[in-house]
N, C-alpha and C positions, 0 to 999 in steps of 0.2 A: 802663516809661517812671518817671521819678524821679516820688516824691511833690509833688517843690517846684517841679514844671509845674503846668500850668495841668491840670486833672482834666476828664478830658472830659464835659460835661452830659448829663443822663439827661432834661431837662424838654425836654418835648414827647413823651416817647416815653411807653409804657406805664410805669403807675406801679411802683413796687418797695417801697414803704413806704406802710401805710395808717395814717392816724392816728385815735383818736376818742376826744371829750372836748370839752369848754369852748372857747366863743369869743364874749368877751362885752367888754363896754367898762370900761375902767379909770378911777374919776372920781379924781383924784390931786387930791390936798386942796394946795393951796398957801398961802403965806406971807402973802395978803393976805385968806383965808380962803374963796377961791373954789377952784372943781374945776376941773383939764383933764381932758375927755374924752379918751382914750388907748385905742387899740384893744387889744387884751389875749386872757389864757387861756393857760394852760401849755401847752396842746394847741395853738390855734391859734398862739402863738410857736414851739411847736416844729415846728410843719408849716412854716412862715415860714424857719426857720433850716435846716430839711433845704433845701428849696428853694435857697436862697442857698448851699447850700456843693451843689448840682448832682444834688441825689436828687430823681426825680421822686416827686411824695408825692400823695397821694388823702386827702383829708379826709372821713369820714363823716358828719358830723352837718347838719342843714339849718341854714339863717340866714333870719332875719326878714327881712319886705318892708321895715321901717321904715328910717330914716336910717342907722342905726347898724349894720343888719344888712349895707345894701347896700356902707359902706364896708367890714365885715368882707371880706365877698365878693370887691368889687373889691381888695384887699391882698394877699390869697391867690392870687388869679387874675393878680395883676400879677406874681408871684413865681414862677408857673408850677404854683403848688399845684391838683390838680385837684379839682373837688368832685363826692362823689358823689351829692349832691342838689342841681344845681341853679336847681332852681326853686326862688324864696324863698317862706314862708311864712309866714301871718297874726299869729302868735305874735310878741310882745316880744322885743327881744334881751335877755341878763342884765346884768346893772351888780356892780359892785365896786366900793363905796369905799374908799380905796387912802391910807392915810398912813403918810408915810416919816419914819423916827427919824433921829436926828442922824447916825448911819452910814450912813444910804441904804437901812435896812433897811425892806423893805411890811410893813402891818400891814394886814390883810383884811375888808371886811364885805360880805356876796352877797345880794345880790335875784336870783332863781331860781325861783320859783314860777309855772307854766307857760310857761315863755321859752321860743323858740325849738331852743336847740341841744340841750334834753332830751325832744325831739319824735322820740325812735328808739326801734326794736325791736333786740332779738337776730335775729329774723329777719330782720328787712329788711337789717342789717348785716351777716349772714352772706349774705344773697343777691347782694349787691355784693362779697363777697372770692370767691364763688364765681364769679365771672363774670369777674374776676380772675385767670387762675390763676399768672400771671408774680409774684402779689405775695410777696416772699420776708419781710418783716417786719410784724408788729402791734404798734402802741402804744400805749399809753393811759396813764394819770394822773390825780392832781390830783383834783380835782372827780367825778371819774369814777369814785375811789375810795368816795363817798356810799353808805353801804348804802341809801339810798332809791332808787337806781338799781342795786341789784344783779339784778335780773333780765334787764337790758339788758346790760350790761358782760360779767361774771361767765360765763355761757354764750355770748358773742360770743369772750372769749378763749377759755374750752373746746375750741370747735368749730377756731377755728384753730389753735391746739396741734394737734388731731387731722390736721387737714389738713395739716402738718408746717411752718408757718412758723415762726419765732425770734418769740417772743413778748417784748415788753419792758414792763414797768412802770416807772413813774417815782413811786418813795414820796414822794411830793408834797403832804403831809399837812396840811389847814386843819382843826386841832384846837378851833378858836374858835369856828366856825362849826357844829359838828356836837352836835345835842344830847345824844346818847348815845355818850361816849367809849370806852366797853365794847365796847357794839357798833361802832363806828368800829374799833376798832384789831382787832375779831375780823374785821371785813370786809374789812380791809386784807391781815391776813396771810393771807385767803382769799384776795383777789386776785393775791396776791404766790407762789401755789403753782402755777402754769401759765407762768410766769414763766422763760426763757431767762436774759432780763438782766433785773438788778435796778440802777435807781439812787436813791441816797436821799444825802441831808446826814447831820450828824452831830443837828442839831433834830429832823429826821424820827426818827430811832433813836431819840432821848430821849423823843419824844411818844409811841412806839409801847412806849414803858415795856418793852422785852427786857430779859433777863437780860444782864448784864456791866456793867462799870464802867468801861470805855470806847469810844469810839465801834467801834473796831475790833471789839472784844469782840460788840458788840452787832449788828456787821454779819457775824460770822462765825455768830450765832447764826441771824440772818434766814435768810444763805443756806442751812446747814444745814437750816433747814425745810422746805425744797424742793429741788427738783434744778434750778436756776439756775445757766450752765454759769460767768457774769461777775455781779459786781456791782462797779456803780462806785461809790464814796463821796468825799464831796465833804466837804471842811473848811476851807471858808473861805480865810483866809490861808495855812493850812497847807497847801494844795493836794489833792491826790487820792489815793486810794488804788483801785487795780483789782485784785480779789480773782476766782483764776480756777481754780474748780475742776478737776481732776486725778484721778478716779478719788474714793476716799475723802480724796485732803488738798487743799488750798487754798493757792494761792501768791499772795502780795501784793507787786504793783508799785507805786510812787511814784511821784507827780509833784507841785513843786512850783513857783514863780517863782521865778528867781533872784537879785532884786531886786522890794523893795516896790510895787506899784501902786496909784498915785492910783485911788480909786474915787468913782465921780461917784454910781451908786444900782446896787442890786444886781437892780432889776427884767429879771429873764428869763436870768439867768445859770443858773440850772440847767437850764432848757429847752436852752438855746445849746450849756452841755456836753453834753446828752445829745446835741445834733444833729450836734454835732462827733464825739463817740463813733462813731456809728451811720454816719455820713459816712466815717470813715475807715477805720472797718472792712469798709463795704463797697469802699471804693477799694484795700484791700490784697486783700481776697478775688477779685476782679475779675481781680489781677494775680499774685495766689499759683498754682505750678504744682496745688496739690493741687486748687484750683479745679478748674481746666485738666482735669486726672487723675480727677476724682468727675463729669463733665460729663457720663458716659452714666448716672448714675443713672437711676432710674424717675422719680423727683418731679419735674413737669416745671418748678416753680418757682423751681428752684435754691435752695429753703433746706436741706434736708438738705444740700446742699454747703456752705452758708454756715455750718453748728452743726459741719460736720466740720473746715472752717478753723478754728474759734472754739475749738477743742479744740486745735488741734497746730500755731497759731500763735507763731513763735519771742518770746524776750524782747525782743527789739530790737523786731520789727513791735507789739508790745502796749505797749512802751514808746514810739512813736510815737504810738501811736490815741490815750494816755491824753495824750501831751503836746500833741495834735492838741484833743483835747475842752479841755484846759486853757487851752490859748491863747482855745478858742472861747470860753470863758466870761468870758477876762480883760478882750478886746477890748470886748464887752458891758459889763463894769461900768466901764472908762474912759469909758462913753456915757451920757447923760441919755435914759432910759428904753431899752425893748428894740428893739435894732437890732441885729440879728443880723449880724454879720460872712458876708463869701462868702470861697468855699473859698482864693483865692489870697492873702486877706488874711492867713487862719490860717497858711497854708502859709510867709507871709512871718517873721510872728510866731513861729513855731516855730524857721526858721532864724536872725533876728535876733535872739530873746532866747529861746535853749534853756533850757527847764526843767531844771532838777535832777531827774532822775532816778534809780533804784536800785528 
């Protein structure tokens, strides 16, 4: 089936992707001094964006019984995201105060002590995944990279890696709210170690203070610290790069919009980019001869097949995956707030406004 036709929806079926991390309310500063509450959080945005691209997704963290928590749960369930912990808990919802600069880039301050989405443990998350053997991808990032939560998320990632799942870490950093930047950077690098797929922006890499004079130098360094198969690097108006490991070599593919894009704001752009990357990768893998030929491997959840496909995918396929991810982000920045695009919208963008790729 052509990727430009409608993708078969996984929604309502057993989940293929499990996400773990924050779901919160963004209090967005307005010109009149008031604040507009918006549903948000990087992992919440990612989960919704995956569902809108027809990827069955399971969200791990509990949500509050307060009004905001009920709204977050409803928003996920409306999109088809399954809740690993559907029973609301009494702890309050996390809050983020957001100020947008003249270019639409957000700056955050977080209020997250004793909140609902942090009431998790590695054991509980691993138990959920153990009961979902068909899961192929485990994904986290952003506030889950806080060293204060290291006892939860890092052991969970390591266990999912051992279980054979494709591990995805979004190196989406919030250094302004971390009290110990040295400890924070070290923990982010530890969280990146088990990853099969990394995603970061040029700003994220600068915050990590990695060796190298360019974002590409720093991305290469980060990728070589672990054993990731892929690393997606976003560069704002300059587009994106996909670094692909082949043995000791790393191949780089690039994509950028062929014409300037009118940016309304960038909230959720990186989350939508990652969702598009994973959705398109899964779609190509599902229709790949490699996946069919490897379907008799012993891993029942198909993750080893996905890893095999990712290491063998053609340049044309990888370029399409990257272009799809870029289009997913582009459509979001053209809208107010995080309003992720659906699969058909993204394919129409890829077809109608093809990215410049190499």
